[in-house]
C-alpha positions in Angstrom: 47.9 12.4 -75.5 44.1 11.7 -75.3 44.8 9.3 -72.4 46.6 12.0 -70.6 43.7 14.5 -71.1 41.2 11.9 -69.8 43.4 11.3 -66.7 43.5 15.1 -66.0 39.7 15.4 -66.4 39.1 12.4 -64.1 41.4 13.8 -61.4 39.6 17.2 -61.7 36.2 15.8 -61.1 37.3 13.5 -58.3 38.9 16.5 -56.6 35.7 18.5 -57.0 33.6 15.6 -55.5 35.9 15.4 -52.5 35.7 19.2 -52.0 31.9 19.1 -52.4 31.7 16.2 -49.8 33.9 18.1 -47.3 31.8 21.2 -47.8 28.5 19.3 -47.1 30.0 17.6 -43.9 31.3 20.9 -42.6 27.8 22.5 -43.2 26.0 19.7 -41.4 28.5 19.8 -38.4 27.9 23.6 -38.1 24.1 23.2 -38.1 24.3 20.4 -35.4 26.6 22.5 -33.1 24.3 25.6 -33.6 21.2 23.5 -32.7 22.9 22.2 -29.6 23.9 25.7 -28.4 20.3 26.9 -28.9 18.9 24.0 -27.0 21.3 24.5 -24.1 20.4 28.2 -24.0 16.7 27.4 -23.9 17.2 24.7 -21.2 19.3 27.2 -19.1 16.5 29.8 -19.4 14.0 27.2 -18.2 16.1 26.3 -15.2 16.6 29.9 -14.3 12.9 30.5 -14.4 12.3 27.4 -12.3 14.8 28.1 -9.5 13.9 31.8 -9.0 11.2 31.1 -6.5 11.6 33.4 -3.5 15.0 34.5 -5.0 16.5 31.5 -3.2 16.9 28.8 -5.8 14.6 26.2 -4.2 14.4 23.5 -6.8 16.2 22.7 -10.0 14.2 21.9 -13.1 14.9 18.2 -12.6 13.8 18.2 -9.0 10.6 20.0 -9.9 9.7 17.2 -12.3 9.7 14.6 -9.4 6.8 14.0 -7.0 9.0 14.7 -3.9 9.5 18.4 -3.0 13.0 19.3 -1.9 14.6 16.0 -2.5 14.1 12.4 -1.3 14.0 12.5 2.6 17.1 11.1 4.4 16.4 8.3 6.8 18.2 6.7 9.7 16.7 3.4 8.7 17.1 1.5 5.5 14.3 2.2 3.1 13.3 0.8 -0.3 12.4 3.8 -2.6 9.6 2.9 -5.0 8.7 5.1 -8.0 5.1 5.3 -9.2 3.4 7.5 -11.8 2.0 10.0 -9.3 4.0 9.5 -6.1 7.2 8.0 -4.6 7.5 5.9 -1.5 10.3 5.3 1.0 9.2 1.8 2.2 10.3 0.3 5.5 10.4 -3.4 4.9 11.0 -4.2 8.6 7.9 -2.4 9.7 6.0 -3.4 6.6 4.8 0.2 6.2 5.8 3.2 4.1 8.0 5.6 6.1 7.3 8.5 3.7 5.3 9.2 0.6 5.8 12.2 -1.6 3.5 13.6 -4.3 2.2 16.8 -5.9 -1.3 17.9 -6.7 -1.7 20.4 -9.6 -4.7 22.4 -10.7 -8.3 21.0 -10.7 -9.8 17.6 -11.2 -9.6 16.1 -14.8 -10.9 12.6 -14.0 -13.3 13.1 -11.1 -15.3 9.8 -11.3 -13.0 6.9 -11.7 -14.1 3.5 -10.3 -12.4 2.4 -7.1 -9.9 -0.4 -7.6 -9.1 -3.2 -5.1 -6.1 -3.2 -2.8 -3.1 -5.2 -4.1 0.2 -6.7 -3.0 3.2 -4.7 -4.2 5.4 -7.3 -5.7 8.4 -5.0 -5.6 8.5 -5.2 -1.8 9.9 -8.1 0.3 7.1 -7.6 2.9 4.4 -8.5 0.4 1.6 -7.2 2.6 -1.8 -8.5 1.6 -5.3 -7.1 1.8 -6.2 -9.9 4.2 -3.6 -8.7 6.6 -6.0 -5.9 7.6 -9.2 -8.0 7.9 -10.9 -7.9 11.3 -8.0 -5.8 12.7 -10.1 -2.7 13.7 -8.1 -0.6 11.2 -8.8 0.8 7.8 -6.3 0.5 4.9 -5.3 4.2 5.2 -3.9 5.7 2.0 -0.8 7.9 2.3 -0.9 9.2 -1.4 -4.7 9.7 -1.7 -6.7 7.8 -4.3 -8.7 10.9 -5.4 -5.8 13.4 -5.6 -3.7 11.2 -7.8 -6.4 9.6 -9.9 -8.4 12.8 -10.6 -5.2 14.5 -12.0 -3.3 11.7 -13.6 -5.9 9.1 -14.6 -6.8 5.5 -13.9 -3.3 3.9 -14.0 -2.0 6.4 -11.5 -5.0 5.9 -9.3 -4.6 2.1 -9.5 -1.1 2.4 -8.0 -2.4 4.2 -4.9 -4.1 0.9 -4.0 -0.7 -0.9 -3.8 -0.2 -1.9 -0.1 3.2 -0.2 -0.1 1.1 3.0 0.1 -1.1 1.9 3.0 -0.9 2.1 6.8 -3.3 0.8 9.4 -5.4 3.8 10.3 -8.3 4.1 12.7 -11.6 4.3 10.8 -12.9 7.6 12.3 -9.5 9.3 11.6 -9.3 7.9 8.0 -12.9 8.8 7.1 -13.0 12.0 9.1 -10.1 14.4 9.9 -7.7 12.8 7.5 -10.1 12.9 4.6 -10.9 16.6 5.4 -7.2 17.5 5.1 -6.9 15.6 1.9 -10.0 17.5 0.5 -8.5 20.8 1.4 -5.4 19.8 -0.8 -7.3 18.4 -3.8 -11.1 18.3 -3.3 -13.8 17.2 -3.8 -15.4 17.4 -0.4 -14.3 20.8 1.0 -16.7 23.7 0.7 -13.6 25.9 0.1 -11.7 25.9 -3.1 -8.9 23.3 -2.8 -5.3 24.6 -2.5 -4.2 22.8 -5.7 -6.6 25.1 -7.6 -6.2 28.4 -5.7 -2.4 28.0 -5.5 -1.8 26.1 -8.7 0.1 23.3 -7.0 0.8 21.9 -3.6 3.4 19.3 -2.7 2.8 16.8 0.1 5.0 14.6 2.2 3.1 12.2 4.4 3.6 9.1 6.5 3.4 7.3 9.9 5.0 8.0 13.3 6.0 5.0 15.4 6.5 4.6 19.1 8.6 2.0 20.9 5.6 0.0 22.0 3.3 0.3 19.0 0.8 -2.5 18.3 1.6 -5.0 15.6 -1.0 -6.8 13.5 -0.7 -10.6 13.4 0.8 -10.3 9.9 3.7 -8.3 11.3 2.4 -4.9 10.0 3.4 -2.3 12.6 0.6 0.1 13.7 1.6 3.8 13.9 0.6 5.8 16.9 0.3 8.9 14.8 0.7 10.3 11.3 2.4 13.4 9.9 1.5 15.5 6.9 3.7 18.3 5.4 2.0 20.5 2.7 4.2 22.9 0.7 3.1 25.8 -1.5 5.9 27.2 -3.6 4.1 29.6 -5.9 3.8 33.4 -6.2 7.5 33.9 -5.3 6.9 32.6 -1.7 7.2 29.3 0.0 4.8 28.3 2.7 4.5 25.2 4.8 1.8 23.5 6.9 2.9 20.5 9.0 0.5 18.3 11.0 1.0 15.5 13.5 -2.3 13.6 14.1 -2.8 10.8 16.6 -3.9 7.5 15.1 -7.1 7.6 17.2 -10.9 7.4 16.6 -11.3 10.3 19.1 -9.8 12.9 16.7 -11.9 12.1 13.7 -14.2 15.1 14.2 -11.5 17.5 15.3 -10.4 20.6 13.4 -7.1 20.2 11.4 -5.8 23.5 12.9 -5.5 21.8 16.3 -2.7 19.6 15.0 -0.4 22.2 13.4 3.3 21.7 14.3 6.7 22.5 12.8 8.6 20.3 10.3 11.4 20.2 12.9 9.0 18.4 15.2 8.0 15.9 12.5 11.7 15.2 11.9 12.3 14.6 15.6 9.4 12.2 15.8 10.2 10.3 12.6 14.0 10.4 12.3 13.6 11.6 8.8 15.3 14.7 7.2 12.9 16.4 4.8 13.7 18.7 1.9 17.4 17.9 2.1 18.2 19.5 -1.3 17.0 23.0 -0.3 19.7 25.5 0.8 20.3 25.2 4.5 19.4 28.7 5.7 16.0 28.5 3.8 15.4 24.9 5.0 15.9 26.0 8.6 13.5 28.9 8.2 10.8 26.8 6.6 11.2 23.9 9.0 11.2 25.8 12.3 8.0 27.8 11.8 4.6 26.7 13.1 1.6 27.9 11.1 -1.2 29.5 13.1 -4.0 28.8 10.7 -4.8 26.9 7.5 -4.5 28.7 4.2 -7.7 30.1 2.8 
């Protein structure tokens, strides 16, 4: 009889333990599901806030986190896309030049006085362009993603990557040190007497690169020399999207010229380069943005 009683008590406690264990598991599962639902709601709210620009749904939250505004440009030529801390590159191995470079500049300078690194081979490329390839060529190593804009916002490691030669094109000295530098300073500082757009507008997104002609010069190393450069600057704040697009000849003669003289449409840049910019933006809005020609620089 005592043995029977012990068996009943044992079964009772084992049943209670199983019931208690099932209860704990159910409670934990409920908490996990609830946390997931709350997280998804928060993420959805963030996405809604991000894509409401101009009531058009310009960029998703994930797109806005990349350096390339409106999506990676489509190309008629094979390009090697390289990701860096502060910018992305569509690299043309055959021409040994970047075809496009995309980056964003936000706010004001945080690291204004970083030392200038040396130019370096980008080991990710097949071309393996070297600093010596530009020696005695009559051309500067022209940055596409600017040293100052990237380094002053994102720090020394990001700045260092702008000196990879996958970010460099042969550029006439007076252009590189004159007109080109003045446009860069309007975007990010520090040389312009006006407040840079990255500060006054909060953020600007830039797409930049070379334009080639059929009979462009080629350096002895095989690096093709562009006959011009394009620059597309996008402001997408304050519920409005604005675009400035430039085509600038690769010439010493334009070094002292005003940037306003070289304003064009994005459509013209696409015709000259064979690239399709901002492909992820809805077609009607894309057509509107890309067909317009600005008449003046932003204040």
